[in-house]
C-alpha positions as CSV (number, residue, x, y, z in Angstrom):
1,X,36.8,-19.0,-6.5
2,X,34.7,-18.7,-9.8
3,X,33.8,-20.8,-12.8
4,X,33.1,-24.6,-12.3
5,X,35.0,-24.6,-8.8
6,X,32.3,-22.1,-7.5
7,X,29.4,-24.1,-9.3
8,X,30.2,-27.5,-8.3
9,X,30.7,-26.1,-4.7
10,X,27.0,-24.9,-4.9
11,X,25.9,-28.1,-6.1
12,X,27.6,-30.2,-3.5
13,X,26.4,-28.0,-0.8
14,X,22.6,-28.5,-2.0
15,X,22.9,-32.0,-2.6
16,X,24.3,-32.7,1.0
17,X,21.4,-30.6,2.4
18,X,18.7,-32.4,0.2
19,X,17.8,-29.5,-1.5
20,X,17.6,-28.5,-5.4
21,X,19.1,-25.5,-6.7
22,X,16.9,-22.9,-8.3
23,X,18.6,-21.1,-11.9
24,X,16.0,-18.3,-13.2
25,X,16.8,-16.9,-16.7
26,X,16.0,-13.4,-18.1
27,X,16.9,-12.0,-21.3
28,X,19.6,-9.3,-20.6
29,X,18.2,-5.8,-21.9
30,X,14.6,-6.7,-21.5
31,X,12.9,-4.1,-21.2
32,X,16.3,-2.5,-20.7
33,X,19.9,-2.9,-19.2
34,X,18.9,-0.9,-16.0
35,X,15.9,-2.9,-15.4
36,X,17.8,-6.5,-16.0
37,X,20.5,-5.3,-13.8
38,X,17.8,-4.6,-10.9
39,X,15.7,-8.1,-11.6
40,X,19.0,-9.9,-11.2
41,X,19.6,-8.6,-7.8
42,X,16.2,-9.1,-6.9
43,X,16.5,-12.8,-8.1
44,X,19.4,-13.1,-6.1
45,X,17.4,-11.6,-2.9
46,X,14.4,-14.3,-3.8
47,X,17.0,-17.0,-3.3
48,X,18.2,-18.2,-6.4
49,X,21.6,-20.2,-6.6
50,X,22.6,-18.8,-10.1
51,X,21.4,-17.0,-12.8
52,X,21.2,-17.7,-16.6
53,X,21.4,-14.3,-18.5
54,X,20.5,-14.5,-22.3
55,X,22.2,-12.5,-24.8
56,X,19.7,-11.1,-27.2
57,X,19.9,-12.8,-30.9
58,X,17.7,-12.0,-33.8
59,X,16.8,-15.7,-34.6
60,X,16.4,-17.4,-31.1
61,X,15.6,-20.7,-32.5
62,X,15.4,-22.7,-29.3
63,X,12.9,-20.4,-27.8
64,X,9.0,-20.0,-27.6
65,X,7.1,-17.1,-27.9
66,X,7.3,-15.6,-24.5
67,X,11.1,-15.3,-24.7
68,X,11.1,-14.4,-28.3
69,X,9.2,-11.4,-27.4
70,X,11.7,-10.5,-24.4
71,X,14.6,-10.9,-26.9
72,X,12.8,-8.4,-29.4
73,X,12.4,-5.7,-26.5
74,X,16.0,-6.3,-25.9
75,X,17.3,-5.7,-29.3
76,X,15.2,-3.0,-29.7
77,X,16.8,-1.4,-26.7
78,X,20.0,-1.5,-28.1
79,X,21.5,-4.6,-26.2
80,X,24.6,-6.1,-27.6
81,X,26.9,-8.4,-26.3
82,X,29.6,-5.9,-25.0
83,X,26.6,-4.4,-23.1
84,X,25.8,-7.7,-21.6
85,X,29.2,-8.3,-20.5
86,X,29.2,-4.5,-19.2
87,X,26.2,-5.4,-17.1
88,X,28.0,-8.7,-15.5
89,X,30.8,-6.3,-14.5
90,X,28.3,-4.1,-12.7
91,X,26.3,-7.1,-11.5
92,X,29.6,-8.6,-9.8
93,X,30.3,-5.6,-7.6
94,X,27.2,-6.4,-6.1
95,X,27.0,-10.3,-6.3
96,X,29.2,-13.6,-6.1
97,X,26.3,-15.7,-7.5
98,X,27.4,-18.0,-10.2
99,X,26.3,-16.0,-13.5
100,X,25.8,-18.1,-16.7
101,X,25.5,-16.7,-20.6
102,X,23.1,-18.3,-22.6
103,X,23.7,-17.2,-26.4
104,X,23.4,-18.7,-29.6
105,X,26.8,-19.5,-31.5
106,X,26.9,-17.0,-34.1
107,X,27.1,-14.2,-31.5
108,X,30.6,-15.7,-30.0
109,X,31.6,-16.8,-33.5
110,X,31.2,-13.2,-34.8
111,X,33.0,-11.9,-32.0
112,X,36.0,-14.3,-32.0
113,X,35.5,-17.4,-29.6
114,X,38.6,-17.1,-28.2
115,X,37.9,-13.2,-27.3
116,X,34.4,-13.7,-26.3
117,X,35.4,-16.7,-23.8
118,X,38.4,-14.2,-22.5
119,X,36.2,-11.1,-22.1
120,X,33.4,-13.0,-20.6
121,X,35.4,-14.6,-17.9
122,X,36.9,-11.0,-17.3
123,X,33.7,-9.5,-16.6
124,X,33.0,-12.1,-14.1
125,X,30.9,-14.9,-16.1
126,X,30.9,-18.5,-14.5
127,X,29.7,-20.5,-17.7
128,X,28.2,-20.3,-20.8
129,X,24.9,-22.3,-22.6
130,X,24.8,-22.5,-26.2
131,X,21.9,-24.1,-27.2
132,X,22.5,-24.5,-30.9
133,X,25.9,-25.8,-30.8
134,X,26.2,-29.6,-30.9
135,X,28.6,-31.3,-28.4
136,X,29.9,-33.2,-31.6
137,X,31.4,-29.9,-33.2
138,X,32.3,-28.3,-29.7
139,X,35.7,-29.2,-29.1
140,X,37.3,-25.8,-30.1
141,X,34.9,-23.9,-28.2
142,X,35.1,-26.2,-25.2
143,X,38.8,-26.0,-24.8
144,X,38.9,-22.3,-25.0
145,X,36.0,-21.8,-22.6
146,X,37.9,-24.1,-20.1
147,X,41.3,-22.1,-20.8
148,X,39.1,-19.1,-19.6
149,X,38.1,-21.0,-16.7
150,X,34.6,-21.0,-17.9
151,X,32.0,-23.7,-17.3
152,X,30.5,-25.0,-20.5
153,X,26.8,-26.5,-20.3
154,X,25.8,-28.8,-23.4
155,X,22.0,-29.5,-23.7
156,X,20.7,-33.1,-23.5
157,X,17.4,-33.6,-25.3
158,X,14.4,-36.5,-24.9
159,X,15.6,-37.8,-28.1
160,X,19.2,-38.3,-27.4
161,X,20.8,-41.6,-27.5
162,X,22.7,-43.3,-24.7
163,X,25.6,-42.6,-26.9
164,X,24.9,-39.1,-27.5
165,X,24.0,-38.6,-23.5
166,X,27.6,-40.1,-22.7
167,X,29.2,-37.3,-25.0
168,X,27.0,-34.6,-23.7
169,X,28.4,-35.6,-20.0
170,X,31.9,-36.0,-21.2
171,X,31.7,-32.3,-22.7
172,X,29.8,-30.5,-19.9
173,X,31.4,-28.9,-17.1
174,X,29.0,-27.1,-14.0
175,X,25.9,-29.0,-15.1
176,X,24.1,-30.6,-17.9
177,X,21.4,-29.0,-19.5
178,X,18.4,-31.5,-19.6
179,X,15.7,-30.3,-21.6
180,X,12.4,-31.6,-20.7
181,X,10.3,-31.4,-23.9
182,X,11.2,-32.0,-27.8
183,X,10.4,-28.3,-29.1
184,X,10.9,-24.8,-27.8
185,X,11.1,-23.0,-24.3
186,X,7.7,-22.1,-22.7
187,X,5.1,-22.6,-19.9
188,X,3.4,-25.9,-19.5
189,X,0.4,-27.2,-17.4
190,X,2.2,-30.1,-16.5
191,X,5.8,-31.5,-16.3
192,X,7.0,-33.7,-19.2
193,X,6.6,-37.2,-18.5
194,X,9.9,-37.7,-20.4
195,X,11.8,-35.9,-17.4
196,X,12.4,-39.1,-15.3
197,X,13.6,-41.3,-18.2
198,X,15.9,-38.7,-19.4
199,X,17.2,-38.0,-16.1
200,X,17.4,-41.7,-15.4
201,X,19.5,-42.5,-18.4
202,X,21.9,-39.4,-17.7
203,X,22.4,-41.1,-14.2
204,X,23.4,-44.3,-15.9
205,X,26.5,-42.4,-17.5
206,X,27.5,-39.5,-15.3
207,X,27.3,-38.4,-11.9
208,X,27.3,-34.6,-12.8
209,X,24.7,-32.2,-11.6
210,X,21.7,-32.3,-13.8
211,X,19.5,-29.1,-14.4
212,X,16.0,-29.5,-16.1
213,X,14.6,-26.5,-17.5
214,X,11.9,-25.6,-20.5
215,X,8.2,-25.9,-19.4
216,X,8.8,-25.7,-15.8
217,X,6.6,-22.9,-14.4
218,X,4.9,-23.5,-10.9
219,X,6.5,-24.5,-7.2
220,X,5.1,-27.9,-7.8
221,X,7.0,-28.4,-11.0
222,X,10.2,-27.2,-9.2
223,X,9.3,-29.9,-6.5
224,X,8.7,-32.5,-8.9
225,X,11.8,-32.0,-10.7
226,X,13.8,-31.7,-7.2
227,X,12.9,-35.6,-6.8
228,X,14.8,-36.5,-10.4
229,X,17.7,-33.7,-10.6
230,X,19.5,-31.1,-8.9
231,X,18.4,-27.9,-10.5
232,X,15.0,-26.5,-11.8
233,X,15.5,-24.0,-14.5
234,X,12.7,-21.2,-15.0
235,X,12.6,-18.6,-17.7
236,X,9.1,-18.2,-19.6
237,X,7.3,-17.9,-16.4
238,X,9.4,-15.4,-14.8
239,X,9.3,-13.3,-18.1
240,X,5.4,-13.5,-18.6
241,X,5.2,-12.1,-14.7
242,X,7.6,-9.1,-15.7
243,X,5.5,-8.3,-19.2
244,X,2.2,-8.6,-17.3
245,X,3.6,-6.1,-14.6
246,X,4.8,-3.8,-17.1
247,X,1.5,-4.0,-18.8
248,X,-0.5,-3.2,-15.9
249,X,1.9,-0.1,-14.6
250,X,3.0,-2.2,-11.9
251,X,7.1,-2.6,-10.6
252,X,8.3,-5.7,-12.6
253,X,10.9,-6.1,-10.2
254,X,9.1,-6.4,-7.3
255,X,6.8,-9.0,-9.2
256,X,9.8,-11.0,-10.5
257,X,11.2,-11.1,-6.7
258,X,7.7,-12.2,-5.3
259,X,7.1,-14.9,-7.9
260,X,10.7,-16.4,-7.7
261,X,10.6,-16.3,-3.9
262,X,8.0,-19.0,-4.3
263,X,10.1,-21.2,-6.8
264,X,13.1,-20.9,-4.5
265,X,11.3,-22.0,-1.2
266,X,10.0,-24.9,-3.5
267,X,13.8,-25.6,-4.3
268,X,15.0,-25.3,-0.9
269,X,12.4,-26.9,1.3
270,X,14.4,-29.7,2.8
271,X,14.3,-32.8,1.2
272,X,13.2,-31.2,-2.2
273,X,15.7,-33.1,-3.7
274,X,15.3,-36.7,-3.7
275,X,16.9,-39.8,-5.0
276,X,16.5,-40.7,-8.5
């Protein structure tokens, strides 16, 4: 069982237990593919329910400085889409955890949309997140992804109208990615006040799982998200700890596992997921 069926099963199980899914993000190839492999496995040991692997792209328009630095390190280490797929194949020998690829549309377009979806599925990818592809232009891609058995996750923003949220919900499979703030990825001191109204609007048009990302950086943020949504997505805070560990000569894998364990515990504490 892979793809949408696996993802939906995990969300359903966590919902029944009153728990929130924890989905970490790392950029594949940062600082190299071997470290990404070890960190992905460490994230599973820490309690991650799914993982989002970024394919590095030279113009990451949705990302803030922390993830941009990770992207540059990955590109400098020679990371390419085929190498990321090889990384997923290798991970599949050790884990059944759902894997999403986050990529900008230019990369699968240049690869060939149908070929990319086919090869991603064959490697063991479960879903795709393409932040710069609007749902209004996503029919062809979504059809190819679903034919390959891949979940298609579209992004909802604080500025999205109820009509657009309805479209996003209809196009998304696996879950809907709710962007907590207008702007780019990055750590914030407080969870955006817009999250509650956004998730409430989405609940009016769909019962599909909702994941919240952008700005989530602390266990208390994860618990706040659990009151409103089904998953907390954390990227920049994890990457910053990797950077700090590497800069200080410490093991980044151990640092990420320690921090991710705190986030996973916050997500999985019974009753962490309330009713919006």
